[in-house]
MMTF fields as JSON, N, C-alpha, C and O atoms, coordinates in Angstrom:
{
  "mmtfVersion": "1.0.0",
  "mmtfProducer": "UNKNOWN",
  "numBonds": 435,
  "numAtoms": 436,
  "numGroups": 109,
  "numChains": 1,
  "numModels": 1,
  "chainsPerModel": [1],
  "groupsPerChain": [109],
  "chainIdList": ["A"],
  "bondAtomList": [4, 2, 8, 6, 12, 10, 16, 14, 20, 18, 24, 22, 28, 26, 32, 30, 36, 34, 40, 38, 44, 42, 48, 46, 52, 50, 56, 54, 60, 58, 64, 62, 68, 66, 72, 70, 76, 74, 80, 78, 84, 82, 88, 86, 92, 90, 96, 94, 100, 98, 104, 102, 108, 106, 112, 110, 116, 114, 120, 118, 124, 122, 128, 126, 132, 130, 136, 134, 140, 138, 144, 142, 148, 146, 152, 150, 156, 154, 160, 158, 164, 162, 168, 166, 172, 170, 176, 174, 180, 178, 184, 182, 188, 186, 192, 190, 196, 194, 200, 198, 204, 202, 208, 206, 212, 210, 216, 214, 220, 218, 224, 222, 228, 226, 232, 230, 236, 234, 240, 238, 244, 242, 248, 246, 252, 250, 256, 254, 260, 258, 264, 262, 268, 266, 272, 270, 276, 274, 280, 278, 284, 282, 288, 286, 292, 290, 296, 294, 300, 298, 304, 302, 308, 306, 312, 310, 316, 314, 320, 318, 324, 322, 328, 326, 332, 330, 336, 334, 340, 338, 344, 342, 348, 346, 352, 350, 356, 354, 360, 358, 364, 362, 368, 366, 372, 370, 376, 374, 380, 378, 384, 382, 388, 386, 392, 390, 396, 394, 400, 398, 404, 402, 408, 406, 412, 410, 416, 414, 420, 418, 424, 422, 428, 426, 432, 430],
  "bondOrderList": [1, 1, 1, 1, 1, 1, 1, 1, 1, 1, 1, 1, 1, 1, 1, 1, 1, 1, 1, 1, 1, 1, 1, 1, 1, 1, 1, 1, 1, 1, 1, 1, 1, 1, 1, 1, 1, 1, 1, 1, 1, 1, 1, 1, 1, 1, 1, 1, 1, 1, 1, 1, 1, 1, 1, 1, 1, 1, 1, 1, 1, 1, 1, 1, 1, 1, 1, 1, 1, 1, 1, 1, 1, 1, 1, 1, 1, 1, 1, 1, 1, 1, 1, 1, 1, 1, 1, 1, 1, 1, 1, 1, 1, 1, 1, 1, 1, 1, 1, 1, 1, 1, 1, 1, 1, 1, 1, 1],
  "groupList": [{"groupName": "UNK", "atomNameList": ["N", "CA", "C", "O"], "elementList": ["N", "C", "C", "O"], "formalChargeList": [0, 0, 0, 0], "bondAtomList": [1, 0, 2, 1, 3, 2], "bondOrderList": [1, 1, 2], "singleLetterCode": "X", "chemCompType": "L-PEPTIDE LINKING"}],
  "groupTypeList": [0, 0, 0, 0, 0, 0, 0, 0, 0, 0, 0, 0, 0, 0, 0, 0, 0, 0, 0, 0, 0, 0, 0, 0, 0, 0, 0, 0, 0, 0, 0, 0, 0, 0, 0, 0, 0, 0, 0, 0, 0, 0, 0, 0, 0, 0, 0, 0, 0, 0, 0, 0, 0, 0, 0, 0, 0, 0, 0, 0, 0, 0, 0, 0, 0, 0, 0, 0, 0, 0, 0, 0, 0, 0, 0, 0, 0, 0, 0, 0, 0, 0, 0, 0, 0, 0, 0, 0, 0, 0, 0, 0, 0, 0, 0, 0, 0, 0, 0, 0, 0, 0, 0, 0, 0, 0, 0, 0, 0],
  "groupIdList": [1, 2, 3, 4, 5, 6, 7, 8, 9, 10, 11, 12, 13, 14, 15, 16, 17, 18, 19, 20, 21, 22, 23, 24, 25, 26, 27, 28, 29, 30, 31, 32, 33, 34, 35, 36, 37, 38, 39, 40, 41, 42, 43, 44, 45, 46, 47, 48, 49, 50, 51, 52, 53, 54, 55, 56, 57, 58, 59, 60, 61, 62, 63, 64, 65, 66, 67, 68, 69, 70, 71, 72, 73, 74, 75, 76, 77, 78, 79, 80, 81, 82, 83, 84, 85, 86, 87, 88, 89, 90, 91, 92, 93, 94, 95, 96, 97, 98, 99, 100, 101, 102, 103, 104, 105, 106, 107, 108, 109],
  "secStructList": [7, 7, 7, 2, 2, 2, 2, 2, 2, 2, 2, 2, 2, 2, 2, 2, 7, 6, 6, 7, 7, 7, 7, 7, 2, 2, 2, 2, 2, 6, 7, 7, 7, 2, 2, 2, 2, 2, 2, 2, 2, 2, 7, 2, 2, 2, 2, 2, 2, 2, 2, 7, 7, 7, 1, 1, 7, 7, 7, 7, 4, 4, 4, 1, 7, 7, 7, 7, 7, 7, 7, 7, 7, 2, 2, 2, 2, 2, 2, 2, 2, 2, 6, 7, 6, 6, 2, 2, 2, 2, 2, 2, 2, 2, 2, 2, 2, 2, 2, 2, 2, 6, 6, 7, 1, 7, 6, 6, 7],
  "xCoordList": [-36.292, -34.793, -34.058, -34.564, -32.928, -32.239, -31.661, -31.373, -31.483, -30.827, -29.378, -28.928, -28.768, -27.362, -26.471, -25.53, -26.909, -26.231, -26.621, -25.67, -27.685, -27.976, -27.265, -26.767, -27.234, -26.358, -24.897, -24.336, -24.458, -22.908, -22.769, -21.783, -23.805, -23.459, -23.693, -23.171, -24.348, -24.598, -23.271, -22.813, -22.847, -21.573, -20.288, -19.349, -20.303, -19.259, -19.569, -18.651, -20.743, -20.92, -20.671, -20.378, -20.774, -20.458, -19.048, -18.556, -18.216, -16.727, -16.033, -14.876, -16.751, -16.332, -16.561, -15.936, -17.479, -17.642, -16.84, -16.692, -16.173, -15.153, -15.855, -15.177, -17.118, -17.702, -18.604, -19.126, -18.676, -19.112, -18.597, -17.459, -19.242, -18.568, -19.113, -20.341, -18.343, -19.105, -19.258, -18.363, -20.36, -20.504, -20.76, -21.727, -19.627, -19.78, -21.208, -21.786, -21.662, -22.735, -22.674, -23.705, -21.661, -21.402, -21.608, -22.265, -21.326, -21.595, -22.951, -23.393, -23.755, -25.123, -25.899, -26.699, -25.597, -26.358, -26.333, -27.298, -25.165, -25.017, -25.545, -25.444, -26.117, -26.912, -28.222, -29.083, -28.327, -29.503, -30.338, -29.775, -31.499, -32.349, -31.866, -31.423, -32.022, -31.58, -32.285, -31.553, -33.333, -34.102, -33.516, -33.552, -33.016, -32.363, -30.99, -30.698, -30.087, -28.754, -28.757, -27.93, -29.715, -29.84, -30.216, -29.735, -31.038, -31.304, -30.155, -29.991, -29.34, -28.014, -26.959, -26.266, -27.023, -26.004, -26.66, -26.028, -27.875, -28.245, -29.227, -29.569, -29.742, -30.763, -32.258, -32.519, -33.11, -34.27, -35.087, -35.517, -35.22, -36.006, -35.579, -36.438, -34.421, -33.847, -33.947, -34.116, -33.838, -34.002, -35.474, -35.733, -36.511, -37.794, -38.315, -39.18, -37.728, -37.906, -37.457, -38.123, -36.211, -35.688, -36.271, -36.163, -36.963, -37.37, -39.018, -39.601, -39.56, -41.098, -41.497, -41.001, -42.662, -43.351, -44.01, -44.998, -43.64, -44.28, -45.64, -45.994, -46.313, -47.717, -48.967, -48.859, -49.928, -51.214, -51.169, -50.499, -51.669, -51.635, -52.57, -53.446, -52.217, -52.882, -54.406, -54.695, -55.224, -56.773, -56.826, -56.009, -57.923, -58.119, -58.425, -58.984, -57.996, -58.16, -59.6, -59.589, -60.769, -62.018, -62.085, -62.955, -61.156, -61.569, -60.528, -60.505, -59.628, -58.765, -59.152, -59.979, -58.413, -58.844, -58.304, -57.287, -58.892, -58.509, -57.742, -58.29, -56.599, -56.036, -56.827, -57.171, -56.997, -57.829, -57.479, -57.586, -57.089, -56.896, -58.261, -59.116, -58.454, -59.693, -59.297, -58.311, -60.001, -60.083, -60.993, -62.195, -60.621, -61.513, -61.304, -60.218, -62.23, -61.977, -61.026, -61.048, -60.225, -59.017, -59.654, -58.903, -60.644, -61.128, -61.85, -61.994, -62.379, -62.828, -61.748, -61.872, -60.635, -59.471, -58.887, -58.705, -58.616, -58.012, -58.857, -58.367, -60.052, -60.972, -60.667, -60.507, -60.621, -60.314, -58.964, -58.709, -58.089, -56.695, -56.414, -55.622, -57.109, -57.152, -57.494, -56.99, -58.372, -58.665, -57.66, -58.001, -56.554, -55.381, -55.254, -55.973, -54.442, -54.353, -55.679, -56.596, -55.817, -57.017, -58.007, -59.131, -57.421, -58.328, -58.737, -59.868, -57.9, -58.38, -59.406, -60.435, -59.29, -60.426, -61.662, -62.754, -61.568, -62.792, -63.371, -64.601, -62.905, -63.335, -64.115, -65.154, -63.351, -63.905, -65.252, -66.147, -65.309, -66.332, -67.609, -68.784, -67.191, -68.117, -68.803, -69.981, -68.018, -68.542, -69.367, -70.489, -68.909, -69.849, -71.12, -72.069, -71.289, -72.509, -73.473, -74.679, -72.845, -73.592, -74.135, -75.306, -73.266, -73.778, -74.959, -75.903, -74.716, -75.624, -77.089, -78.175, -76.964, -78.02, -78.831, -80.055, -78.375, -78.766, -78.99, -79.275, -78.834, -78.92, -78.203, -78.911, -76.83, -75.784, -75.139, -74.441, -75.242, -74.299, -75.386, -76.592, -74.599, -75.692, -76.051, -75.324, -77.05, -77.502, -76.382, -75.626, -76.283, -75.276, -73.854, -72.925, -73.868, -72.398, -72.497, -71.555],
  "yCoordList": [-132.539, -132.951, -131.648, -130.771, -131.499, -130.224, -130.371, -131.492, -129.302, -129.158, -129.553, -129.673, -129.722, -130.105, -128.938, -129.16, -127.685, -126.497, -126.459, -126.223, -126.626, -126.779, -127.894, -127.737, -129.092, -130.136, -129.673, -129.753, -129.239, -128.867, -127.736, -127.728, -126.852, -126.017, -126.612, -126.068, -127.576, -128.186, -129.179, -129.37, -129.674, -130.339, -129.4, -129.827, -128.359, -127.315, -126.851, -126.661, -126.668, -126.265, -127.42, -127.167, -128.619, -129.705, -129.831, -130.08, -129.647, -129.797, -128.782, -128.947, -127.602, -126.531, -126.402, -125.57, -127.204, -127.457, -128.199, -129.376, -127.715, -128.583, -129.49, -130.413, -129.387, -130.196, -131.43, -132.35, -131.28, -132.012, -133.508, -133.622, -134.625, -136.033, -136.717, -136.806, -137.329, -138.153, -139.681, -140.329, -140.043, -141.455, -142.607, -142.706, -143.443, -144.433, -145.359, -145.539, -145.872, -146.527, -147.679, -147.873, -148.453, -149.898, -149.078, -149.764, -148.115, -147.462, -147.081, -147.086, -146.71, -146.189, -147.434, -147.578, -148.301, -149.769, -150.281, -150.938, -150.061, -150.613, -149.767, -150.194, -148.586, -147.869, -148.312, -148.94, -147.937, -148.409, -147.594, -146.56, -147.693, -146.532, -146.241, -147.066, -144.973, -144.464, -145.222, -145.53, -145.554, -146.45, -147.722, -148.15, -148.371, -149.721, -149.502, -150.175, -148.542, -148.299, -147.919, -148.389, -146.983, -146.179, -147.467, -147.525, -148.372, -149.496, -150.29, -150.592, -150.596, -151.181, -150.456, -151.0, -149.158, -148.495, -148.13, -148.481, -147.453, -146.871, -147.749, -147.407, -148.869, -149.771, -149.418, -148.406, -150.34, -150.294, -149.061, -148.171, -149.227, -148.001, -146.61, -145.73, -146.348, -145.046, -144.662, -143.485, -145.702, -145.61, -145.187, -144.319, -145.881, -145.57, -144.164, -143.462, -143.959, -142.42, -141.26, -140.233, -141.513, -140.59, -140.625, -139.569, -141.696, -141.785, -141.591, -141.56, -141.485, -141.539, -140.396, -139.292, -140.673, -139.726, -138.615, -138.969, -137.297, -136.429, -135.869, -135.994, -135.271, -134.477, -135.711, -136.887, -135.138, -135.819, -137.047, -136.738, -138.151, -138.968, -138.279, -137.44, -138.781, -138.195, -138.623, -139.806, -137.86, -138.124, -138.631, -138.307, -139.51, -139.804, -138.717, -137.729, -138.85, -137.548, -137.04, -135.824, -137.535, -136.862, -136.112, -135.26, -136.43, -135.651, -134.64, -133.997, -134.455, -133.286, -132.271, -132.099, -131.117, -129.689, -129.14, -129.645, -128.248, -127.689, -126.364, -125.524, -126.079, -124.879, -123.824, -124.125, -122.543, -121.75, -120.27, -119.859, -119.475, -118.092, -117.393, -117.511, -116.493, -115.985, -114.451, -114.151, -113.691, -112.213, -111.849, -112.032, -111.372, -111.067, -109.546, -109.01, -108.94, -107.784, -107.552, -108.397, -106.546, -106.726, -106.613, -106.999, -106.247, -106.261, -107.456, -107.692, -108.33, -109.551, -110.572, -111.314, -110.508, -111.158, -110.982, -111.972, -109.701, -109.175, -109.984, -110.698, -109.683, -110.41, -111.962, -112.452, -112.655, -114.203, -114.321, -114.95, -113.632, -113.778, -113.472, -114.128, -112.459, -111.946, -113.134, -113.212, -114.149, -114.943, -116.417, -117.426, -116.221, -116.923, -118.211, -118.295, -119.168, -120.38, -121.105, -121.171, -121.6, -122.15, -121.254, -121.612, -119.907, -118.901, -119.525, -119.358, -120.19, -120.667, -121.707, -121.554, -122.801, -123.66, -122.895, -123.29, -121.723, -121.18, -120.424, -120.38, -119.979, -119.423, -120.317, -119.996, -121.8, -122.612, -123.195, -123.625, -123.175, -123.43, -122.458, -122.825, -121.315, -120.14, -120.251, -119.975, -120.622, -120.822, -121.818, -121.657, -123.14, -124.276, -124.078, -124.595, -123.196, -123.057, -122.223, -122.468, -121.091, -120.543, -121.47, -121.436, -122.211, -122.939, -123.844, -124.065, -124.423, -125.608, -124.805, -125.373, -123.536, -122.691, -122.417, -122.388, -122.24, -121.789, -123.022, -122.913, -124.16, -125.637, -125.495, -125.609, -125.247, -125.212, -126.403, -126.695, -127.245, -128.267, -129.584, -129.585, -130.653, -132.038, -132.431, -132.072, -133.089, -133.632, -134.507, -135.116, -134.565, -135.247, -134.473, -134.931, -133.441, -132.679, -131.813, -131.087],
  "zCoordList": [203.151, 202.883, 202.665, 201.964, 203.22, 202.818, 201.43, 201.01, 200.712, 199.305, 199.581, 200.72, 198.606, 198.463, 199.143, 199.905, 198.752, 199.362, 200.947, 201.692, 201.462, 202.735, 203.462, 204.577, 202.744, 203.351, 203.67, 204.763, 202.659, 202.63, 203.879, 204.616, 204.007, 205.098, 206.379, 207.352, 206.531, 207.783, 208.12, 209.247, 207.052, 207.269, 207.568, 208.24, 207.137, 207.467, 208.843, 209.641, 209.146, 210.668, 211.649, 212.817, 211.227, 212.112, 212.254, 213.355, 211.021, 211.059, 211.74, 212.126, 211.936, 212.659, 213.967, 214.624, 214.513, 215.829, 216.603, 216.272, 217.751, 218.275, 219.224, 219.674, 219.614, 220.586, 219.825, 220.455, 218.473, 217.809, 217.687, 217.232, 218.015, 217.809, 216.877, 216.849, 215.943, 214.914, 215.453, 215.996, 215.231, 215.832, 214.712, 213.957, 214.817, 213.691, 213.741, 214.813, 212.584, 212.492, 213.481, 214.125, 213.701, 214.741, 216.142, 216.924, 216.554, 217.795, 218.01, 219.158, 216.921, 217.113, 217.368, 218.292, 216.486, 216.667, 217.878, 218.269, 218.729, 220.061, 221.128, 222.278, 220.915, 221.591, 222.244, 221.628, 223.576, 224.181, 224.887, 225.246, 225.22, 225.809, 227.236, 228.035, 227.406, 228.786, 229.824, 230.765, 229.902, 230.757, 230.969, 232.123, 230.144, 230.297, 230.958, 231.947, 230.431, 230.98, 232.246, 233.027, 232.65, 234.024, 235.072, 236.204, 234.591, 235.309, 235.879, 237.061, 234.789, 235.267, 236.267, 237.126, 235.943, 236.444, 237.87, 238.866, 238.038, 239.239, 239.94, 241.072, 239.403, 239.834, 239.28, 238.629, 239.619, 238.948, 239.344, 238.61, 240.83, 241.376, 241.23, 241.176, 241.165, 240.849, 239.328, 239.011, 238.347, 236.996, 236.723, 235.89, 237.51, 237.156, 237.691, 237.166, 238.637, 239.28, 238.334, 238.201, 237.648, 236.854, 235.587, 234.964, 234.927, 233.863, 233.707, 232.623, 234.834, 234.996, 234.312, 234.537, 233.209, 232.789, 233.588, 234.231, 233.672, 234.424, 233.862, 232.69, 234.796, 234.432, 234.393, 234.738, 233.956, 234.0, 232.839, 231.853, 232.81, 231.791, 230.579, 230.785, 229.361, 228.264, 228.066, 228.241, 227.768, 227.629, 226.204, 225.342, 226.009, 224.697, 223.932, 224.407, 222.387, 221.652, 221.823, 222.012, 221.819, 221.726, 223.096, 223.276, 224.08, 225.536, 225.752, 226.801, 224.78, 225.078, 224.728, 223.833, 225.624, 225.342, 223.919, 223.442, 223.337, 222.027, 222.213, 222.927, 221.69, 221.907, 220.783, 219.64, 221.449, 220.736, 220.995, 222.15, 220.063, 220.277, 220.372, 219.494, 221.737, 222.051, 222.335, 223.009, 221.862, 222.224, 223.368, 223.173, 224.508, 225.454, 225.848, 225.628, 226.362, 226.943, 228.122, 229.017, 228.227, 229.127, 230.592, 231.487, 230.903, 232.25, 232.458, 233.658, 231.667, 231.741, 232.203, 233.178, 231.343, 231.336, 232.855, 233.565, 233.288, 234.419, 235.68, 236.555, 235.501, 236.639, 236.941, 238.059, 235.656, 235.958, 236.564, 237.591, 235.803, 236.275, 237.791, 238.469, 238.225, 239.725, 240.563, 241.684, 240.095, 241.067, 241.272, 241.888, 240.671, 240.83, 239.968, 238.973, 240.255, 239.614, 239.166, 239.984, 238.025, 237.468, 236.764, 236.415, 236.567, 235.732, 234.457, 234.001, 233.917, 232.387, 232.535, 231.877, 233.336, 233.819, 234.231, 233.823, 235.088, 235.411, 234.121, 234.118, 233.313, 232.084, 231.194, 230.617, 231.119, 230.579, 231.161, 230.433, 232.374, 233.079, 233.029, 233.011, 233.013, 232.753, 231.238, 231.008, 230.437, 229.005, 228.949, 228.468, 229.479, 229.669, 230.093, 229.502, 231.32, 232.081, 231.277, 231.268, 230.504, 229.586, 228.408, 228.032, 227.928, 226.805, 227.09, 226.332, 228.53, 228.783, 229.238, 229.125, 229.717, 230.162, 228.814, 228.942, 227.715, 226.472, 225.527, 224.335, 226.168, 225.408, 224.263, 223.262, 224.005, 222.9, 222.925, 221.953, 223.957, 224.083, 223.808, 224.054, 223.242, 223.008, 224.449, 225.374, 224.638, 225.888, 226.437, 225.68, 227.798, 228.519, 228.764, 229.43, 228.217, 228.225, 229.428, 229.745]
}
């Protein structure tokens, strides 16, 4: 939560912004999700195409990749990057193959 001074500074910034619009609580309560409004204005099919989630579906938490900082020798990194798109997956595959060959992973992985 902002302090009283921070809150006052935020309020001054809002008051000084010519593009800021204050919305009364009653108007906020009448607001509806874009998906619902777009369906009424554009039709169900067009609204669905505009609001469709992009990308791959989320994996279960146990199957998700983990973000990790990894320091590599520059020549190794360049060699993988030179292979084009998917170089990070190929690094993962190379590490998996090493871990499997050295029996570092649980059975079935």
